[in-house]
N, C-alpha and C positions, 0 to 999 in steps of 0.2 A: 504494500500500500504505499502510496505517495505521501510525503510529509504535507502538513497544510501549506507551507510556503514555497512548495515546489511543482512544477509542471511534471506530471508523469513522463517517462521517456518511452517515446514509440519503439526504440530499438529494444527494450526489455520485454516486448510481446513476442509470443509464439504463434505457430500454425493453430494450435488448439486454443489459443486464448488472444487473438487479435485485437480485442478492444478492452477498454477500461472505462468504468463508470466513476467520474469524479464527483464526489458528494458536494452538496451547497456548502458545507463547510470548508472543504478543500478549495472550492471556487473562490469563496470570499476570503480565505487565507491568503491565497496567491495574489488575489486583486488588492487586498490592503496592504500586503508586504511591498507591492510595487506602486501603490498610489497612496504614499502616506497623507498627503493633503486632501484626499477625497475619499477617506474610508467609509464604506457601506456596510450597513448591518442585515440588508437582504440582497439577494440576487434578483436585481432589476435588469431592464433592457440594456442599459449602458455597460453593465457588469457582463452581461452575456456576450454582447458584441466585442467587448475587449478581450475576453477569455477565448473566444472563438478564434480571433485574429492571432493572439499569441500561441494557441495550440498548433495553428496551421504554421507558424513561423518556426515551431520546435519540430515539425516534421509529420504531424498528424494529417492524415488525408481528410477526415471528415470529424467535424465537432457539432454535434447537435444537443440542444438542451430538450429535456423531458421534465417538465416542471423546473426546479432549481437544480436538478442534477444534469451534469454534461457527459454525454456518451462519446467517447474518442474512439476513433477507428483508424486502422492501418492495415494495409495489405502486407501479409507476411507469406513469402515462398519457402518451400524446402530448397536445400542446396542439393544440386545434382552430384552425385559421386563420380 
């Protein structure tokens, strides 16, 4: 599980587990750690937009919110031998 103030690493995913659900607490922890002057207490539209942008910059292919939790997805392929 990712720490509250870090973005989960898409490189840590496997073929059997290519996605990650970031809880509202993780989303807010990450947002507030990087936006000290604009701390939020709830996951609102501006937080969602910001988090999606950051997730994509970190290498996640998809980031979609379902309520206040964010589903992060990346394609993982098996290595050919």
